[in-house]
Backbone bond lengths (Angstrom), bond angles and torsions (degrees), N, CA, C in turn:
res aa  C-N    CA-C-N  psi(-1)  N-CA   C-N-CA  omega(-1)  CA-C   N-CA-C  phi
1 M - - - 1.429 - - 1.533 109.78 -
2 S 1.275 117.39 134.83 1.404 120.02 -175.12 1.532 117.43 -103.60
3 E 1.352 116.78 -6.82 1.389 118.06 178.90 1.514 113.88 -134.15
4 V 1.357 117.57 153.90 1.458 122.83 -177.80 1.552 105.14 -89.58
5 V 1.364 114.24 134.68 1.392 121.70 178.42 1.510 107.43 -117.09
6 F 1.287 114.30 138.49 1.518 122.20 -178.24 1.552 112.48 -104.56
7 T 1.245 115.63 146.75 1.459 118.41 173.15 1.583 105.48 -148.87
8 K 1.299 120.24 172.35 1.421 123.40 179.06 1.498 110.61 -133.07
9 M 1.367 114.99 160.12 1.391 122.05 178.94 1.501 110.27 -88.19
10 S 1.320 118.24 135.19 1.578 123.00 172.71 1.436 110.63 -73.59
11 S 1.357 113.51 168.80 1.501 121.68 177.26 1.605 109.36 -59.99
12 K 1.319 117.73 -21.10 1.446 121.29 -176.19 1.584 108.38 -93.58
13 G 1.329 119.09 2.75 1.438 122.31 -179.03 1.528 112.23 85.60
14 Q 1.277 119.72 9.83 1.477 119.67 -179.54 1.451 111.27 -88.71
15 I 1.340 113.64 142.30 1.499 121.45 174.64 1.425 109.54 -122.38
16 V 1.369 114.42 128.50 1.531 123.75 179.75 1.467 107.11 -81.94
17 V 1.310 117.90 132.33 1.516 124.49 170.86 1.494 99.16 -89.67
18 P 1.361 118.06 118.36 1.493 120.55 179.39 1.585 111.59 -57.42
19 K 1.329 111.86 148.62 1.419 119.13 -175.86 1.526 113.49 -56.07
20 Q 1.291 120.07 -36.74 1.473 124.50 179.65 1.528 108.50 -59.68
21 L 1.382 115.39 -44.74 1.461 117.19 179.47 1.567 113.19 -68.78
22 R 1.361 111.63 -42.77 1.450 113.48 179.36 1.542 112.83 -57.87
23 K 1.327 113.79 -39.57 1.509 120.27 175.26 1.520 111.39 -62.23
24 L 1.372 113.40 -51.93 1.486 118.41 -179.79 1.467 113.95 -55.43
25 L 1.365 115.81 -44.25 1.495 120.69 -173.67 1.574 111.28 -88.97
26 G 1.292 118.67 -13.38 1.396 121.67 179.31 1.585 111.18 80.24
27 F 1.313 118.16 30.00 1.409 120.87 -178.51 1.575 106.56 -82.10
28 H 1.374 116.73 143.22 1.368 122.90 -179.84 1.515 111.97 -132.30
29 K 1.272 119.19 160.52 1.454 128.11 179.92 1.481 108.08 -58.12
30 G 1.365 116.17 132.58 1.443 124.78 175.23 1.523 114.62 87.83
31 E 1.337 117.94 -1.60 1.526 119.54 178.13 1.509 108.00 -69.55
32 I 1.343 114.00 158.76 1.441 120.43 -179.60 1.468 112.57 -105.40
33 F 1.280 120.67 140.93 1.444 124.92 -177.66 1.561 112.25 -127.83
34 A 1.253 117.48 143.02 1.468 123.03 169.60 1.516 108.48 -98.05
35 L 1.293 115.22 142.14 1.475 120.66 -177.85 1.482 109.79 -119.63
36 F 1.270 118.86 139.70 1.415 124.19 168.94 1.456 112.47 -133.06
37 G 1.321 118.27 131.82 1.444 119.87 -177.03 1.521 110.86 -134.76
38 E 1.305 111.58 141.41 1.467 120.39 178.06 1.535 109.17 -153.86
39 N 1.276 117.43 131.20 1.418 125.36 -175.22 1.548 108.49 53.09
40 D 1.258 121.82 -121.13 1.403 120.97 -175.56 1.601 109.18 -107.25
41 T 1.328 118.44 22.24 1.422 122.62 -179.02 1.513 111.74 -114.86
42 L 1.317 115.73 137.01 1.453 123.49 177.59 1.564 107.26 -126.24
43 I 1.327 111.76 125.47 1.478 118.66 178.51 1.541 107.98 -110.73
44 L 1.270 118.20 127.51 1.419 129.91 -178.20 1.515 109.69 -110.53
45 K 1.325 118.85 121.52 1.431 120.79 -177.39 1.498 110.85 -129.79
46 R 1.304 118.94 122.65 1.545 118.98 176.50 1.494 109.84 -66.51
47 V 1.345 113.83 136.94 1.502 119.67 -177.57 1.560 104.62 -117.81
48 E 1.312 114.35 127.36 1.477 117.86 171.59 1.529 107.77 -92.71
49 M 1.343 115.26 123.07 1.422 120.13 178.67 1.514 107.82 -77.01
50 P 1.341 114.36 146.03 1.492 115.84 179.19 1.495 111.38 -72.56
51 S 1.335 114.96 151.09 1.514 120.40 174.21 1.511 107.99 -66.40
52 R 1.340 116.79 165.31 1.415 120.35 175.33 1.493 112.95 -52.67
53 D 1.378 117.23 -44.07 1.450 122.77 -176.65 1.483 109.49 -66.51
54 E 1.287 116.51 -39.63 1.525 120.91 176.84 1.463 111.50 -64.72
55 F 1.345 117.23 -43.49 1.435 123.84 -177.26 1.488 109.65 -62.39
56 E 1.420 116.15 -43.88 1.478 120.07 179.71 1.546 108.16 -65.66
57 R 1.318 118.80 -41.43 1.463 119.59 179.98 1.635 108.83 -61.10
58 L 1.289 114.19 -43.01 1.577 115.34 178.56 1.474 109.90 -64.08
59 L 1.336 119.70 -35.72 1.459 123.17 -178.18 1.514 109.97 -68.49
60 R 1.360 117.22 -42.78 1.478 121.31 172.02 1.472 112.95 -59.12
61 W 1.357 116.10 -45.13 1.447 119.45 -177.69 1.569 111.12 -64.10
62 G 1.276 114.47 -41.45 1.509 121.05 178.15 1.549 111.42 -63.84
63 S 1.336 115.43 -41.28 1.400 119.07 -178.17 1.542 109.50 -67.62
64 E 1.364 115.13 -41.12 1.462 117.59 179.45 1.473 111.08 -68.19
65 Y 1.288 117.59 -34.87 1.518 119.96 -176.91 1.543 107.34 -70.43
66 A 1.325 118.13 -42.19 1.440 118.67 -179.01 1.520 108.58 -67.85
67 K 1.309 121.49 -38.37 1.465 124.00 179.41 1.542 107.71 -62.21
68 K 1.301 120.77 -40.43 1.480 123.19 179.54 1.468 111.37 -65.18
69 K 1.400 115.37 -38.37 1.462 119.34 -177.02 1.576 111.90 -83.89
70 G 1.305 115.63 -2.13 1.444 121.22 -177.09 1.525 115.25 69.93
71 T 1.390 117.00 26.69 1.440 122.38 176.43 1.465 110.59 -80.39
72 K 1.313 120.24 130.79 1.409 127.48 -175.56 1.582 108.49 -105.35
73 R 1.253 119.90 155.67 1.516 124.44 178.27 1.558 108.08 -52.35
74 K 1.353 114.80 -44.86 1.456 115.17 -178.08 1.573 113.82 -61.02
75 D 1.374 113.86 -30.68 1.483 115.55 179.21 1.535 109.99 -69.46
76 V 1.305 113.64 -34.99 1.526 115.66 179.15 1.510 109.10 -70.28
77 M 1.305 117.16 -42.99 1.479 118.76 -178.69 1.479 110.37 -64.21
78 K 1.337 117.72 -37.82 1.501 120.51 177.46 1.544 110.81 -64.08
79 A 1.333 115.89 -42.75 1.468 120.08 177.53 1.536 112.10 -59.01
80 I 1.315 115.19 -45.03 1.459 121.57 179.85 1.491 111.03 -63.06
81 E 1.314 115.42 -42.63 1.486 121.90 -179.93 1.512 108.53 -63.55
82 E 1.293 123.09 -40.67 1.458 128.57 177.11 1.533 111.63 -61.12
83 V 1.319 113.68 -47.40 1.460 115.72 178.56 1.478 112.88 -64.51
84 R 1.369 115.76 -39.67 1.542 118.02 -178.51 1.444 108.61 -67.82
85 S 1.296 123.47 -33.24 1.385 125.91 -175.49 1.547 109.50 -71.19
86 K 1.349 117.19 -24.90 1.390 121.66 175.48 1.523 118.48 -86.08
87 G 1.393 109.75 1.77 1.446 118.06 177.04 1.545 110.88 82.94
88 G 1.335 119.37 16.81 1.472 123.47 176.63 1.403 112.69 -88.67
C-alpha cells in the first residue's frame, strides 16, 4: 500500500476500515478479526475459523494428546480456574 488512509472511532468504539483498504485486502462483511493492542498501536488480523470437520479433527487430536500426556479433565479445569483467578 502506498498511501496512508485515515479513519476515526465512533462513539460506540467502532472503527470503519475504508472501502479502498477492504478491497485491497479482500475483507468482507461478517469476517472475524483478532485484535492486539499495545501502547498506541492496534494490530488487526483476519482469522479464518476452522470448518466443522477441521474443528472435529483438532478436537480429536487434542483429546488424544491429553490422553498420551495423562492430562485429566480436572487438570484442565484447575488450570482454567488458576488463570481466571489471576485476571487472565
